[in-house]
BALOBA-1460 file (C-alpha; in Angstrom, 3 decimals):
// residues 225
<rec num="1" residu="m" x="-30.583" y="18.506" z="36.772"/>
<rec num="2" residu="v" x="-28.392" y="15.365" z="36.332"/>
<rec num="3" residu="e" x="-26.623" y="15.788" z="40.226"/>
<rec num="4" residu="t" x="-30.223" y="14.953" z="41.408"/>
<rec num="5" residu="l" x="-30.297" y="11.697" z="39.494"/>
<rec num="6" residu="t" x="-30.272" y="8.360" z="41.555"/>
<rec num="7" residu="l" x="-27.609" y="5.960" z="39.864"/>
<rec num="8" residu="a" x="-30.572" y="3.916" z="38.263"/>
<rec num="9" residu="e" x="-31.437" y="6.879" z="36.580"/>
<rec num="10" residu="k" x="-27.969" y="7.659" z="35.412"/>
<rec num="11" residu="i" x="-27.754" y="3.971" z="33.899"/>
<rec num="12" residu="a" x="-30.959" y="4.268" z="32.161"/>
<rec num="13" residu="l" x="-29.635" y="7.998" z="30.491"/>
<rec num="14" residu="s" x="-26.068" y="6.750" z="29.675"/>
<rec num="15" residu="k" x="-27.979" y="3.647" z="28.355"/>
<rec num="16" residu="s" x="-30.486" y="5.919" z="26.069"/>
<rec num="17" residu="i" x="-27.407" y="8.096" z="24.905"/>
<rec num="18" residu="l" x="-25.965" y="4.666" z="23.652"/>
<rec num="19" residu="q" x="-29.182" y="3.738" z="22.321"/>
<rec num="20" residu="e" x="-29.672" y="7.020" z="20.210"/>
<rec num="21" residu="a" x="-25.725" y="6.559" z="19.355"/>
<rec num="22" residu="l" x="-26.362" y="2.809" z="17.842"/>
<rec num="23" residu="e" x="-29.621" y="4.150" z="15.840"/>
<rec num="24" residu="r" x="-28.118" y="6.935" z="14.180"/>
<rec num="25" residu="y" x="-24.399" y="5.351" z="13.187"/>
<rec num="26" residu="q" x="-24.955" y="1.819" z="12.953"/>
<rec num="27" residu="d" x="-22.294" y="-0.065" z="11.608"/>
<rec num="28" residu="k" x="-20.276" y="3.501" z="11.533"/>
<rec num="29" residu="i" x="-19.114" y="3.309" z="15.255"/>
<rec num="30" residu="a" x="-16.689" y="1.959" z="17.547"/>
<rec num="31" residu="l" x="-16.131" y="2.480" z="21.142"/>
<rec num="32" residu="a" x="-12.839" y="3.687" z="22.594"/>
<rec num="33" residu="w" x="-11.670" y="1.249" z="25.513"/>
<rec num="34" residu="t" x="-8.471" y="1.949" z="27.720"/>
<rec num="35" residu="g" x="-8.638" y="-0.945" z="30.136"/>
<rec num="36" residu="g" x="-9.311" y="1.785" z="32.746"/>
<rec num="37" residu="k" x="-12.553" y="1.553" z="34.903"/>
<rec num="38" residu="d" x="-14.370" y="4.762" z="32.878"/>
<rec num="39" residu="s" x="-14.203" y="3.073" z="29.684"/>
<rec num="40" residu="t" x="-15.002" y="-0.683" z="31.333"/>
<rec num="41" residu="t" x="-18.390" y="0.743" z="32.537"/>
<rec num="42" residu="t" x="-18.966" y="2.287" z="29.135"/>
<rec num="43" residu="l" x="-18.423" y="-1.077" z="27.765"/>
<rec num="44" residu="q" x="-20.541" y="-3.096" z="30.286"/>
<rec num="45" residu="l" x="-23.734" y="-0.366" z="29.677"/>
<rec num="46" residu="l" x="-22.986" y="-1.095" z="25.749"/>
<rec num="47" residu="r" x="-22.866" y="-5.032" z="26.430"/>
<rec num="48" residu="e" x="-26.254" y="-4.261" z="28.020"/>
<rec num="49" residu="v" x="-27.727" y="-2.624" z="25.693"/>
<rec num="50" residu="g" x="-26.558" y="-5.245" z="23.357"/>
<rec num="51" residu="g" x="-28.412" y="-7.792" z="25.594"/>
<rec num="52" residu="g" x="-25.403" y="-9.643" z="26.783"/>
<rec num="53" residu="k" x="-23.159" y="-8.740" z="23.327"/>
<rec num="54" residu="v" x="-21.398" y="-5.732" z="22.552"/>
<rec num="55" residu="l" x="-22.172" y="-5.358" z="18.678"/>
<rec num="56" residu="i" x="-19.548" y="-3.008" z="17.487"/>
<rec num="57" residu="p" x="-16.096" y="-2.930" z="17.280"/>
<rec num="58" residu="v" x="-13.814" y="-1.918" z="20.238"/>
<rec num="59" residu="l" x="-10.859" y="0.149" z="19.614"/>
<rec num="60" residu="n" x="-7.799" y="-0.101" z="21.853"/>
<rec num="61" residu="i" x="-4.917" y="2.274" z="21.437"/>
<rec num="62" residu="d" x="-1.846" y="0.808" z="22.471"/>
<rec num="63" residu="t" x="1.415" y="3.029" z="23.305"/>
<rec num="64" residu="s" x="3.569" y="0.048" z="24.135"/>
<rec num="65" residu="v" x="3.667" y="1.776" z="27.864"/>
<rec num="66" residu="k" x="1.166" y="0.729" z="29.322"/>
<rec num="67" residu="f" x="1.073" y="-1.309" z="32.735"/>
<rec num="68" residu="k" x="1.082" y="-5.203" z="31.859"/>
<rec num="69" residu="e" x="-1.716" y="-5.573" z="34.147"/>
<rec num="70" residu="i" x="-3.252" y="-3.530" z="32.049"/>
<rec num="71" residu="y" x="-2.518" y="-5.627" z="29.027"/>
<rec num="72" residu="e" x="-3.583" y="-8.877" z="30.754"/>
<rec num="73" residu="f" x="-7.112" y="-7.463" z="31.765"/>
<rec num="74" residu="r" x="-7.690" y="-6.255" z="28.252"/>
<rec num="75" residu="d" x="-7.043" y="-9.407" z="26.694"/>
<rec num="76" residu="r" x="-8.817" y="-11.941" z="29.089"/>
<rec num="77" residu="l" x="-11.836" y="-9.568" z="29.277"/>
<rec num="78" residu="a" x="-12.019" y="-9.621" z="24.821"/>
<rec num="79" residu="q" x="-11.909" y="-13.143" z="25.136"/>
<rec num="80" residu="d" x="-14.220" y="-13.509" z="27.548"/>
<rec num="81" residu="w" x="-16.629" y="-11.188" z="26.368"/>
<rec num="82" residu="g" x="-16.275" y="-12.034" z="22.449"/>
<rec num="83" residu="l" x="-15.186" y="-8.610" z="21.439"/>
<rec num="84" residu="d" x="-14.543" y="-7.247" z="18.140"/>
<rec num="85" residu="l" x="-11.017" y="-5.669" z="19.596"/>
<rec num="86" residu="r" x="-9.433" y="-3.352" z="17.383"/>
<rec num="87" residu="v" x="-5.654" y="-3.398" z="19.085"/>
<rec num="88" residu="e" x="-3.891" y="-0.072" z="16.977"/>
<rec num="89" residu="r" x="-0.315" y="1.149" z="17.557"/>
<rec num="90" residu="n" x="1.888" y="3.948" z="15.558"/>
<rec num="91" residu="e" x="4.714" y="1.559" z="15.578"/>
<rec num="92" residu="e" x="6.966" y="4.023" z="14.073"/>
<rec num="93" residu="a" x="6.409" y="6.591" z="16.678"/>
<rec num="94" residu="i" x="7.085" y="3.595" z="19.366"/>
<rec num="95" residu="r" x="10.147" y="3.238" z="17.121"/>
<rec num="96" residu="t" x="11.770" y="6.683" z="17.053"/>
<rec num="97" residu="i" x="10.626" y="8.446" z="19.705"/>
<rec num="98" residu="r" x="11.944" y="8.664" z="23.539"/>
<rec num="99" residu="i" x="8.752" y="7.998" z="25.374"/>
<rec num="100" residu="a" x="7.136" y="10.484" z="27.819"/>
<rec num="101" residu="e" x="10.322" y="13.022" z="27.256"/>
<rec num="102" residu="d" x="7.918" y="15.159" z="25.636"/>
<rec num="103" residu="k" x="4.301" y="14.966" z="27.033"/>
<rec num="104" residu="v" x="2.875" y="16.778" z="24.030"/>
<rec num="105" residu="q" x="4.744" y="14.804" z="20.970"/>
<rec num="106" residu="c" x="4.502" y="11.555" z="23.254"/>
<rec num="107" residu="c" x="0.439" y="11.982" z="23.458"/>
<rec num="108" residu="q" x="-0.065" y="13.457" z="19.941"/>
<rec num="109" residu="l" x="1.821" y="10.457" z="18.161"/>
<rec num="110" residu="l" x="0.966" y="7.191" z="20.149"/>
<rec num="111" residu="k" x="-2.558" y="8.318" z="20.912"/>
<rec num="112" residu="t" x="-4.113" y="11.132" z="18.956"/>
<rec num="113" residu="e" x="-2.634" y="10.440" z="15.034"/>
<rec num="114" residu="v" x="-3.471" y="6.770" z="15.695"/>
<rec num="115" residu="i" x="-7.141" y="8.122" z="16.410"/>
<rec num="116" residu="v" x="-7.217" y="9.877" z="12.996"/>
<rec num="117" residu="r" x="-5.877" y="6.914" z="11.209"/>
<rec num="118" residu="v" x="-8.246" y="4.400" z="12.850"/>
<rec num="119" residu="l" x="-11.205" y="6.571" z="12.045"/>
<rec num="120" residu="e" x="-10.309" y="7.085" z="8.065"/>
<rec num="121" residu="q" x="-9.252" y="3.362" z="7.751"/>
<rec num="122" residu="y" x="-11.939" y="2.009" z="9.184"/>
<rec num="123" residu="g" x="-14.496" y="4.801" z="8.018"/>
<rec num="124" residu="w" x="-16.191" y="5.351" z="11.436"/>
<rec num="125" residu="e" x="-18.176" y="8.254" z="11.763"/>
<rec num="126" residu="a" x="-18.496" y="8.147" z="15.485"/>
<rec num="127" residu="l" x="-16.514" y="7.055" z="18.194"/>
<rec num="128" residu="i" x="-17.924" y="6.146" z="21.927"/>
<rec num="129" residu="t" x="-15.472" y="7.302" z="24.956"/>
<rec num="130" residu="g" x="-15.757" y="7.174" z="28.858"/>
<rec num="131" residu="m" x="-15.075" y="10.712" z="29.860"/>
<rec num="132" residu="r" x="-16.669" y="11.944" z="32.943"/>
<rec num="133" residu="w" x="-17.547" y="15.629" z="33.684"/>
<rec num="134" residu="d" x="-16.120" y="15.387" z="37.370"/>
<rec num="135" residu="e" x="-12.878" y="13.627" z="36.496"/>
<rec num="136" residu="q" x="-10.655" y="16.396" z="35.026"/>
<rec num="137" residu="p" x="-11.565" y="20.045" z="34.537"/>
<rec num="138" residu="d" x="-10.932" y="20.720" z="31.159"/>
<rec num="139" residu="r" x="-13.642" y="18.067" z="30.675"/>
<rec num="140" residu="a" x="-16.318" y="19.720" z="32.301"/>
<rec num="141" residu="d" x="-17.901" y="21.270" z="29.077"/>
<rec num="142" residu="e" x="-18.362" y="18.438" z="27.428"/>
<rec num="143" residu="t" x="-21.608" y="17.426" z="25.684"/>
<rec num="144" residu="y" x="-22.924" y="13.661" z="25.122"/>
<rec num="145" residu="f" x="-22.833" y="13.958" z="21.365"/>
<rec num="146" residu="s" x="-19.875" y="16.243" z="20.574"/>
<rec num="147" residu="p" x="-18.723" y="16.895" z="16.954"/>
<rec num="148" residu="r" x="-15.028" y="16.949" z="16.113"/>
<rec num="149" residu="e" x="-12.942" y="17.604" z="13.314"/>
<rec num="150" residu="n" x="-9.744" y="16.387" z="11.365"/>
<rec num="151" residu="p" x="-11.200" y="14.114" z="10.729"/>
<rec num="152" residu="v" x="-14.982" y="14.913" z="11.182"/>
<rec num="153" residu="h" x="-16.708" y="12.509" z="13.514"/>
<rec num="154" residu="m" x="-19.146" y="12.653" z="16.597"/>
<rec num="155" residu="r" x="-17.417" y="11.565" z="19.952"/>
<rec num="156" residu="v" x="-20.314" y="9.884" z="21.952"/>
<rec num="157" residu="q" x="-20.040" y="10.368" z="25.673"/>
<rec num="158" residu="p" x="-22.652" y="8.600" z="27.318"/>
<rec num="159" residu="i" x="-21.143" y="8.663" z="31.444"/>
<rec num="160" residu="l" x="-20.318" y="12.028" z="31.720"/>
<rec num="161" residu="h" x="-22.808" y="12.359" z="34.379"/>
<rec num="162" residu="f" x="-20.668" y="9.824" z="36.445"/>
<rec num="163" residu="r" x="-19.100" y="10.299" z="39.532"/>
<rec num="164" residu="e" x="-15.949" y="8.327" z="40.567"/>
<rec num="165" residu="m" x="-18.245" y="6.250" z="43.369"/>
<rec num="166" residu="d" x="-21.125" y="5.856" z="40.683"/>
<rec num="167" residu="i" x="-18.555" y="3.959" z="38.593"/>
<rec num="168" residu="w" x="-17.053" y="2.048" z="41.549"/>
<rec num="169" residu="q" x="-20.863" y="1.465" z="42.645"/>
<rec num="170" residu="y" x="-21.877" y="0.355" z="39.098"/>
<rec num="171" residu="l" x="-19.243" y="-2.078" z="38.192"/>
<rec num="172" residu="k" x="-19.692" y="-3.310" z="42.067"/>
<rec num="173" residu="d" x="-23.829" y="-3.991" z="41.319"/>
<rec num="174" residu="s" x="-23.202" y="-5.285" z="37.636"/>
<rec num="175" residu="g" x="-20.369" y="-7.818" z="38.383"/>
<rec num="176" residu="t" x="-18.044" y="-6.252" z="35.804"/>
<rec num="177" residu="p" x="-14.208" y="-7.387" z="36.114"/>
<rec num="178" residu="f" x="-11.788" y="-4.514" z="36.297"/>
<rec num="179" residu="c" x="-8.232" y="-4.054" z="36.054"/>
<rec num="180" residu="v" x="-5.938" y="-5.519" z="39.472"/>
<rec num="181" residu="l" x="-4.260" y="-2.086" z="39.905"/>
<rec num="182" residu="y" x="-7.044" y="-0.275" z="41.249"/>
<rec num="183" residu="r" x="-7.057" y="-2.412" z="44.330"/>
<rec num="184" residu="r" x="-3.259" y="-1.558" z="44.779"/>
<rec num="185" residu="g" x="-4.295" y="2.049" z="44.953"/>
<rec num="186" residu="y" x="-4.152" y="3.464" z="41.477"/>
<rec num="187" residu="r" x="-7.682" y="5.394" z="40.790"/>
<rec num="188" residu="s" x="-6.470" y="6.452" z="37.611"/>
<rec num="189" residu="l" x="-4.554" y="4.593" z="34.644"/>
<rec num="190" residu="g" x="-2.834" y="5.852" z="32.007"/>
<rec num="191" residu="c" x="0.752" y="4.701" z="30.499"/>
<rec num="192" residu="e" x="3.133" y="3.004" z="33.401"/>
<rec num="193" residu="p" x="5.763" y="6.010" z="32.776"/>
<rec num="194" residu="c" x="3.021" y="8.877" z="33.566"/>
<rec num="195" residu="t" x="1.289" y="7.189" z="36.201"/>
<rec num="196" residu="r" x="1.761" y="6.331" z="39.915"/>
<rec num="197" residu="r" x="-0.765" y="5.396" z="42.859"/>
<rec num="198" residu="g" x="-2.856" y="8.230" z="43.741"/>
<rec num="199" residu="g" x="-3.554" y="9.538" z="47.125"/>
<rec num="200" residu="t" x="-7.668" y="8.685" z="48.352"/>
<rec num="201" residu="d" x="-8.557" y="12.587" z="49.538"/>
<rec num="202" residu="g" x="-6.947" y="14.467" z="46.540"/>
<rec num="203" residu="p" x="-7.799" y="14.906" z="43.058"/>
<rec num="204" residu="e" x="-8.734" y="11.111" z="41.256"/>
<rec num="205" residu="r" x="-5.999" y="11.961" z="38.421"/>
<rec num="206" residu="s" x="-3.592" y="12.906" z="41.274"/>
<rec num="207" residu="g" x="-1.156" y="9.943" z="40.282"/>
<rec num="208" residu="r" x="-0.856" y="11.157" z="36.721"/>
<rec num="209" residu="d" x="1.809" y="13.165" z="35.150"/>
<rec num="210" residu="q" x="0.752" y="16.664" z="36.516"/>
<rec num="211" residu="d" x="2.667" y="18.644" z="33.703"/>
<rec num="212" residu="k" x="0.382" y="16.692" z="31.298"/>
<rec num="213" residu="e" x="-2.556" y="17.463" z="33.265"/>
<rec num="214" residu="e" x="-1.901" y="21.295" z="33.176"/>
<rec num="215" residu="i" x="-1.585" y="21.245" z="29.147"/>
<rec num="216" residu="m" x="-4.596" y="18.819" z="28.853"/>
<rec num="217" residu="k" x="-6.758" y="21.811" z="26.979"/>
<rec num="218" residu="r" x="-4.095" y="21.687" z="24.322"/>
<rec num="219" residu="l" x="-3.683" y="17.870" z="23.885"/>
<rec num="220" residu="r" x="-7.812" y="17.742" z="23.888"/>
<rec num="221" residu="r" x="-7.545" y="20.029" z="21.125"/>
<rec num="222" residu="m" x="-5.462" y="17.459" z="19.013"/>
<rec num="223" residu="g" x="-7.993" y="15.031" z="19.621"/>
<rec num="224" residu="y" x="-6.899" y="13.190" z="23.132"/>
<rec num="225" residu="f" x="-9.882" y="11.934" z="25.159"/>
């Protein structure tokens, strides 16, 4: 039924999911923010639910090889919005592995292992993400509240029903800032070694490393977004 919803109805649905998550998990919940358009949309929705403030911690996983424009956008928005930003890295892995040589190992060590550590470190029982159904085939069966193991926690995914154009319309209507790379032809942002400009007519993630896209199901079983 969500295919028939207007953008206003999609926004209202997302906000109701966020409100439910906040009531259910209170001080045991955080939002994962990459600096990309989808998690920024989720962050802005959460800000609106909070009356203009983001009332929970915001997790940013720093692989050390993001675009400099993403780092600049992250730090500027965190300051402007007064975010409780928690930037987390796997320092040992950054020092020892060859970045992007083994895509599975790289994502596991630089992203999923960090997620596992910080969930346990901060005692978070739920993590909000900006995942969407139509962005990647292996995400099509996701649910708004998705229980996970290792460690046990809930993934809260309030914008699953948004499409790519919904994201851009919402960002425009709400006046939400976004990373300048999107104005330079990027449609989906990941780490710099595994991301290039994507075509306007093909899949949204066509600019992502396609070897990694093919093993997305395996990566997601490890805890990848």
